[in-house]
RODO-2510 file (C-alpha; in nm, 4 decimals, decimal comma):
residues 377
     n   res          X          Y          Z
     1     m    16,4827     7,7515     0,3930
     2     a    16,4277     8,1155     0,4875
     3     r    16,0812     8,2618     0,4914
     4     a    16,0336     8,6058     0,3453
     5     g    16,0639     8,8764     0,6101
     6     g    16,1797     8,6696     0,9047
     7     f    16,3453     8,3746     1,0655
     8     p    16,3653     8,0238     0,9209
     9     r    16,0915     7,7696     0,9870
    10     r    16,2474     7,6464     1,3124
    11     t    16,1189     7,9541     1,5014
    12     r    15,7654     7,9721     1,3644
    13     d    15,6912     7,6055     1,4292
    14     f    15,6664     7,6767     1,8029
    15     v    15,3678     7,9139     1,7846
    16     g    15,0538     7,9932     1,5945
    17     i    15,0331     8,3041     1,3786
    18     a    14,8145     8,4842     1,6341
    19     e    15,0809     8,4530     1,9032
    20     a    15,3654     8,6048     1,7009
    21     v    15,4705     8,9661     1,7602
    22     g    15,6298     9,1649     1,4793
    23     i    15,9845     9,2794     1,5595
    24     g    16,2048     9,5466     1,4046
    25     v    16,5734     9,5800     1,4897
    26     l    16,7663     9,9019     1,4280
    27     g    17,1407     9,8567     1,3980
    28     a    17,1120     9,4871     1,3226
    29     t    17,4719     9,4205     1,2198
    30     g    17,6556     9,5602     1,5225
    31     y    17,7487     9,3245     1,8037
    32     g    17,4410     9,4108     2,0105
    33     g    17,2031     9,3950     1,7144
    34     a    17,3445     9,0651     1,5905
    35     e    17,3103     8,9141     1,9390
    36     l    16,9509     9,0370     1,9550
    37     i    16,8687     8,8655     1,6288
    38     r    17,0430     8,5443     1,7363
    39     l    16,8364     8,5314     2,0553
    40     l    16,5105     8,6396     1,8894
    41     a    16,5526     8,3564     1,6389
    42     g    16,4914     8,1176     1,9279
    43     h    16,2092     8,3158     2,0865
    44     p    15,8726     8,1434     2,0511
    45     h    15,6760     8,4667     2,0044
    46     a    15,9145     8,6733     1,7895
    47     r    15,8601     8,7304     1,4188
    48     l    16,1332     8,9453     1,2630
    49     r    15,9596     9,1817     1,0206
    50     a    16,2299     9,4403     0,9536
    51     a    16,5932     9,5169     1,0309
    52     s    16,8219     9,8039     0,9417
    53     s    17,1908     9,8699     0,8980
    54     r    17,3462    10,1990     0,7975
    55     q    17,6485    10,0223     0,6455
    56     s    17,4770     9,7213     0,4878
    57     a    17,1369     9,8408     0,3658
    58     g    17,0204     9,6472     0,0604
    59     r    17,2078     9,3299     0,1555
    60     s    17,0595     9,0188     0,3106
    61     l    17,0832     8,9751     0,6860
    62     d    17,2472     8,6332     0,6642
    63     s    17,5166     8,7680     0,4300
    64     q    17,6194     9,0134     0,7043
    65     i    17,5694     8,7739     0,9980
    66     p    17,6673     8,4357     0,8502
    67     s    17,5880     8,2543     1,1742
    68     l    17,2179     8,3181     1,0992
    69     a    17,1843     8,0607     0,8252
    70     g    16,8703     8,0954     0,6171
    71     c    16,7502     8,4392     0,7307
    72     g    16,7347     8,6190     0,3964
    73     l    16,5615     8,9362     0,5165
    74     i    16,6895     9,2392     0,3231
    75     l    16,8328     9,5098     0,5455
    76     d    16,6805     9,8586     0,5285
    77     e    16,8258    10,2006     0,5820
    78     d    16,7409    10,3240     0,9314
    79     p    16,3757    10,4339     0,9022
    80     q    16,2988    10,7991     0,9697
    81     d    15,9234    10,7460     0,9519
    82     p    15,7805    10,4476     1,1429
    83     q    15,4882    10,3946     0,9086
    84     a    15,6741    10,1759     0,6597
    85     w    15,7686     9,9342     0,9368
    86     v    15,4244     9,9510     1,0980
    87     d    15,2736     9,8593     0,7601
    88     r    15,4997     9,5532     0,7575
    89     g    15,3642     9,4400     1,0937
    90     v    15,6258     9,5771     1,3335
    91     d    15,4811     9,6043     1,6852
    92     v    15,8056     9,6398     1,8819
    93     i    16,1444     9,7820     1,7930
    94     f    16,4792     9,7177     1,9534
    95     s    16,7221    10,0006     1,8796
    96     a    17,0870     9,8947     1,8905
    97     l    17,2106    10,2195     1,7383
    98     p    17,4868    10,4348     1,8915
    99     h    17,4057    10,7076     2,1411
   100     g    17,2234    10,9989     1,9817
   101     a    17,1316    10,8159     1,6608
   102     f    16,7700    10,7220     1,7408
   103     a    16,6354    10,9341     2,0259
   104     a    16,5047    11,2163     1,8064
   105     r    16,2871    10,9632     1,6177
   106     a    16,1705    10,7634     1,9188
   107     g    15,8633    10,9791     1,9755
   108     r    15,7341    10,9077     1,6255
   109     f    15,7469    10,5321     1,6873
   110     l    15,5741    10,5686     2,0237
   111     e    15,3000    10,7836     1,8689
   112     a    15,2516    10,5114     1,6064
   113     g    15,1803    10,2628     1,8863
   114     v    15,5146    10,0813     1,8645
   115     k    15,6834     9,9706     2,1857
   116     v    16,0497    10,0714     2,2058
   117     i    16,3447     9,9081     2,3839
   118     d    16,6540    10,1244     2,3391
   119     l    16,9969     9,9693     2,3993
   120     s    17,1888    10,2976     2,3812
   121     g    17,2396    10,5423     2,6660
   122     d    16,9865    10,7928     2,5340
   123     f    16,7044    10,7262     2,7811
   124     r    16,8880    10,5892     3,0845
   125     l    16,9355    10,9222     3,2606
   126     r    16,6430    11,1257     3,3917
   127     d    16,8278    11,4583     3,3723
   128     a    16,9046    11,6078     3,0302
   129     a    17,1929    11,8092     3,1768
   130     e    17,3497    11,4916     3,3177
   131     y    17,3088    11,3276     2,9774
   132     e    17,4939    11,6141     2,8107
   133     r    17,7689    11,5874     3,0718
   134     r    17,8105    11,2124     3,0217
   135     y    17,7635    11,1883     2,6432
   136     h    17,8946    11,5313     2,5384
   137     m    17,5896    11,6280     2,3323
   138     p    17,2508    11,7878     2,4044
   139     h    16,9763    11,5331     2,4527
   140     p    16,7828    11,4834     2,1247
   141     a    16,4427    11,4291     2,2955
   142     p    16,4424    11,5538     2,6558
   143     d    16,0609    11,5471     2,6668
   144     l    16,0722    11,1642     2,6636
   145     l    16,3077    11,1206     2,9588
   146     e    16,0307    11,1334     3,2174
   147     s    15,8339    10,8510     3,0538
   148     a    16,1288    10,6181     2,9893
   149     v    16,1697    10,3279     3,2312
   150     y    16,5193    10,2181     3,3298
   151     g    16,5213     9,8507     3,2409
   152     l    16,7233     9,6816     3,5141
   153     t    16,4694     9,4033     3,5145
   154     e    16,5243     9,2529     3,8588
   155     w    16,4914     9,5962     4,0201
   156     r    16,2420     9,7791     3,7967
   157     g    16,0150     9,4956     3,6882
   158     l    15,6811     9,6422     3,7996
   159     h    15,7564     9,9656     3,6153
   160     i    15,8605     9,7749     3,3030
   161     d    15,5323     9,5815     3,2953
   162     c    15,3353     9,8848     3,1780
   163     a    15,6106    10,0698     2,9904
   164     q    15,6094    10,1761     2,6265
   165     l    15,9714    10,2998     2,6258
   166     v    16,2412    10,1065     2,8103
   167     a    16,6020    10,2174     2,8419
   168     n    16,8218     9,9105     2,8552
   169     p    17,1035     9,9558     3,1108
   170     g    17,4671     9,9662     3,0140
   171     c    17,6700     9,6476     3,0475
   172     y    17,8996     9,7750     3,3237
   173     a    17,6030     9,9279     3,5054
   174     t    17,4132     9,5987     3,4953
   175     a    17,6916     9,3979     3,6588
   176     i    17,7752     9,6635     3,9168
   177     l    17,4190     9,7476     4,0164
   178     m    17,3193     9,3824     4,0513
   179     a    17,6088     9,3474     4,2951
   180     v    17,5635     9,6725     4,4895
   181     l    17,1897     9,7315     4,5230
   182     p    17,1024     9,4562     4,7740
   183     a    17,3513     9,6034     5,0216
   184     v    17,2217     9,9563     4,9601
   185     e    16,8599     9,8472     4,9946
   186     a    16,9360     9,6682     5,3232
   187     r    17,1133     9,9772     5,4639
   188     l    17,4434     9,7984     5,5057
   189     w    17,6432    10,0681     5,3248
   190     n    17,7940    10,3345     5,5526
   191     g    17,8121    10,6064     5,2865
   192     a    18,1894    10,6055     5,2351
   193     p    18,3031    10,5630     4,8728
   194     i    18,2158    10,2360     4,7017
   195     v    18,4986    10,1181     4,4766
   196     a    18,4086     9,9177     4,1651
   197     n    18,6771     9,7690     3,9428
   198     a    18,5396     9,5993     3,6325
   199     l    18,6942     9,4068     3,3443
   200     s    18,5303     9,4044     3,0006
   201     g    18,5774     9,2059     2,6844
   202     v    18,6570     9,3995     2,3678
   203     s    18,3075     9,3610     2,2164
   204     g    18,1898     9,6143     2,4752
   205     a    18,3561     9,8837     2,2650
   206     g    18,1370     9,8026     1,9633
   207     r    18,2135     9,6554     1,6224
   208     a    18,3759     9,9595     1,4615
   209     p    18,7542     9,9070     1,4697
   210     s    18,9789    10,1456     1,6606
   211     l    19,3439    10,1714     1,7553
   212     t    19,2792    10,0488     2,1103
   213     t    19,0606     9,7522     2,0160
   214     h    19,2308     9,5838     1,7228
   215     f    19,4087     9,2587     1,8002
   216     v    19,7693     9,3767     1,8028
   217     e    19,6907     9,6525     2,0521
   218     c    19,4730     9,4601     2,2986
   219     g    19,5399     9,0905     2,2367
   220     s    19,8143     9,0432     2,4955
   221     g    19,7521     9,2994     2,7665
   222     a    19,5032     9,4636     2,9978
   223     a    19,4554     9,8340     3,0606
   224     p    19,2352    10,0698     3,2646
   225     y    19,0542    10,3453     3,0775
   226     r    18,8184    10,6357     3,1515
   227     v    18,8612    10,5842     3,5256
   228     g    18,7023    10,7753     3,8122
   229     e    18,4328    11,0145     3,6904
   230     e    18,4931    10,9732     3,3193
   231     h    18,2861    10,6719     3,2112
   232     a    17,9315    10,7388     3,0878
   233     h    17,7880    10,4390     3,2738
   234     l    17,8774    10,5978     3,6079
   235     g    17,5859    10,8393     3,5622
   236     e    17,3250    10,5639     3,5526
   237     i    17,4978    10,3740     3,8344
   238     l    17,4809    10,6793     4,0612
   239     q    17,1213    10,7498     3,9592
   240     m    17,0054    10,4005     4,0532
   241     v    17,2083    10,3844     4,3760
   242     r    17,0724    10,7210     4,4868
   243     s    16,7175    10,6222     4,3986
   244     t    16,7456    10,2999     4,5991
   245     e    16,9096    10,4709     4,8962
   246     l    16,6610    10,7567     4,9059
   247     r    16,3766    10,5081     4,9316
   248     r    16,5380    10,3770     5,2506
   249     t    16,6427    10,6983     5,4289
   250     s    16,5376    11,0571     5,4646
   251     a    16,6717    11,2831     5,1899
   252     g    16,8700    11,4893     5,4396
   253     s    17,0688    11,1974     5,5769
   254     s    17,1071    10,9881     5,2649
   255     a    17,4397    10,8151     5,2147
   256     a    17,3752    10,8463     4,8433
   257     n    17,5507    11,1827     4,8344
   258     s    17,8802    11,0008     4,8831
   259     s    18,1118    10,9232     4,5944
   260     f    18,1330    10,6097     4,3842
   261     i    18,4670    10,5218     4,2303
   262     f    18,4457    10,3251     3,9051
   263     n    18,7532    10,1914     3,7282
   264     p    18,6841    10,0052     3,4006
   265     h    18,9493     9,7879     3,2354
   266     l    18,9781     9,6405     2,8858
   267     v    19,1015     9,2819     2,8842
   268     p    19,1848     9,0462     2,5937
   269     m    18,8630     8,8455     2,5680
   270     s    18,5834     8,8872     2,3178
   271     r    18,2903     8,9077     2,5593
   272     g    18,2132     8,9186     2,9285
   273     i    18,2276     9,1507     3,2287
   274     l    18,3681     9,0739     3,5713
   275     a    18,3065     9,3348     3,8420
   276     s    18,4846     9,3372     4,1791
   277     i    18,3282     9,5797     4,4254
   278     a    18,4204     9,6926     4,7765
   279     i    18,1361     9,8356     4,9872
   280     p    18,2207     9,9859     5,3295
   281     l    17,9695     9,8692     5,5883
   282     d    17,8127    10,0582     5,8742
   283     r    17,8325     9,7596     6,1075
   284     r    18,0162     9,4297     6,1253
   285     q    17,8653     9,1523     5,9148
   286     e    17,9039     8,7758     5,9038
   287     p    17,9594     8,6370     5,5526
   288     d    17,6828     8,3775     5,5778
   289     a    17,4305     8,6424     5,6837
   290     v    17,5157     8,8697     5,3891
   291     r    17,5086     8,5784     5,1463
   292     e    17,1646     8,4829     5,2753
   293     l    17,0477     8,8430     5,2361
   294     y    17,1525     8,8375     4,8692
   295     r    16,9873     8,5009     4,8164
   296     r    16,6597     8,6212     4,9625
   297     r    16,6661     8,9348     4,7491
   298     y    16,7189     8,7364     4,4297
   299     e    16,5301     8,4166     4,5094
   300     e    16,2488     8,5068     4,2661
   301     c    16,4937     8,6197     3,9941
   302     p    16,5600     8,3301     3,7564
   303     f    16,8676     8,4846     3,5946
   304     v    17,0609     8,5585     3,9144
   305     r    17,2703     8,2921     4,0831
   306     v    17,4238     8,3708     4,4236
   307     l    17,7162     8,1328     4,4557
   308     d    17,8149     7,9211     4,7531
   309     a    18,0826     8,0335     4,9963
   310     d    18,3642     7,8473     4,8218
   311     a    18,2854     7,9700     4,4678
   312     l    18,3607     8,2863     4,2731
   313     p    18,2076     8,3948     3,9409
   314     e    18,3918     8,3587     3,6107
   315     t    18,3014     8,5107     3,2755
   316     r    18,3429     8,1772     3,0962
   317     h    18,0596     8,0295     3,3044
   318     v    17,8071     8,2918     3,1885
   319     r    17,9266     8,3281     2,8282
   320     g    17,6215     8,3139     2,6006
   321     s    17,3832     8,3192     2,8985
   322     n    17,1445     8,5827     3,0302
   323     r    17,2579     8,4938     3,3814
   324     c    17,4379     8,7073     3,6388
   325     d    17,6562     8,5129     3,8820
   326     i    17,7270     8,6844     4,2152
   327     a    17,9535     8,5985     4,5078
   328     v    17,9901     8,7826     4,8391
   329     r    18,2729     8,7950     5,0902
   330     v    18,3530     9,0116     5,3911
   331     a    18,6911     9,1627     5,4767
   332     a    18,8462     9,4059     5,7253
   333     d    18,7025     9,2174     6,0254
   334     g    18,3562     9,2141     5,8706
   335     t    18,3365     9,5881     5,7988
   336     m    18,3969     9,5680     5,4234
   337     l    18,1713     9,3801     5,1843
   338     l    18,3322     9,2373     4,8710
   339     v    18,0901     9,1518     4,5911
   340     f    18,1856     8,9888     4,2606
   341     a    17,9553     8,9714     3,9577
   342     a    17,9983     8,8134     3,6139
   343     i    17,7790     8,8625     3,3077
   344     d    17,8044     8,8263     2,9328
   345     n    17,8130     9,1888     2,8187
   346     l    17,6311     9,1056     2,4934
   347     v    17,3534     8,9036     2,6595
   348     k    17,2643     9,0079     3,0164
   349     g    17,4527     9,3323     2,9508
   350     a    17,2653     9,4131     2,6288
   351     a    17,0504     9,1925     2,4028
   352     g    16,9369     8,9340     2,6556
   353     q    16,8276     9,1910     2,9104
   354     a    16,6463     9,3795     2,6329
   355     i    16,4460     9,0656     2,5519
   356     q    16,3910     9,0011     2,9239
   357     n    16,2408     9,3503     2,9448
   358     w    16,0296     9,2901     2,6353
   359     n    15,8973     8,9687     2,7902
   360     r    15,7772     9,1678     3,0901
   361     m    15,6251     9,4369     2,8679
   362     q    15,4253     9,1636     2,6929
   363     g    15,3212     8,9895     3,0161
   364     w    15,5213     8,6725     2,9477
   365     p    15,7603     8,4943     3,1847
   366     e    16,0959     8,6733     3,1915
   367     t    16,2736     8,3565     3,0854
   368     t    16,0850     8,3172     2,7561
   369     g    16,3298     8,2500     2,4736
   370     l    16,6387     8,3278     2,6844
   371     p    16,9324     8,1010     2,7748
   372     l    16,9996     8,0302     3,1409
   373     d    17,3061     7,8180     3,0684
   374     g    17,6210     7,9468     2,9039
   375     f    17,8269     7,8156     2,6155
   376     g    18,0664     7,6450     2,8580
   377     s    18,4436     7,6631     2,8801
***
């Protein structure tokens, strides 16, 4: 039976009242918000205090997400003033609203002492002009960009530990950066263009129906879209690659000024991302040596699995998991590194990584309440 204001008894039985943290979720009935609530229902320290939906305000959460049996919390309108949610015990909010829908209000929540994890693109970019270029609107709160921490957990963990505002990375960016950054950090990249081709399930486009995402249009084919410079996630990919490279070289000689070619594709599956990346190398590499480099870099990262030489990642193996599976190969007589990465775009690419970041913000193990294993085939 549901308890007023939160999850059914199965969650609360794991912890005492003093250990529970009050959670609010904005945009609870979209794909990202629904996945957040599904995962938080199994988190031993989460107590859902409030949730909002612009389309379904006034209805019960379980009527809009039937898979959440027994969670009868009534959905709110998106709150403009944080005080009502603070009065209900909300300590942390996860915003799963579209780009531009929450940023102008974020400062009010921060001033009220609420920690914020934002799943949109609003705080991923440090430069307001780059945000306007990528998202085609002026930034709603440019004064907050400097204080926001980019939440690629395995690469920004120490910064996340003391953050109040975390910008959750995009799903494509997560898969691509997890695959590229070890080579950049180790100075293997020669500065020539990196080429990233990535396949995404249809849920990456959000829950609102469109001509390109309804079943008849996408159910039997695959298509590239927004290739080259067009995709918004390329901005955060370039920002993180440049930041990593500039830490390793002098600014004047940085390879990070070179181009990065990103080609996203929509494929007929509900969830998952598979990225295939070619990185030109500055010297010949043996495959075992590069694989060992990746393993060493991620050996303390519980959600990253670097596969053996005879294995390649598949989206079905990470479906429902917060894991990223990576495989490395070399080509062109050892001068080209091929890296493959698979994630679930709704978990490691969105809700799961958001909770992983929250765990670090709270000082808990990153793995708390998160699935390592997938749903299976």
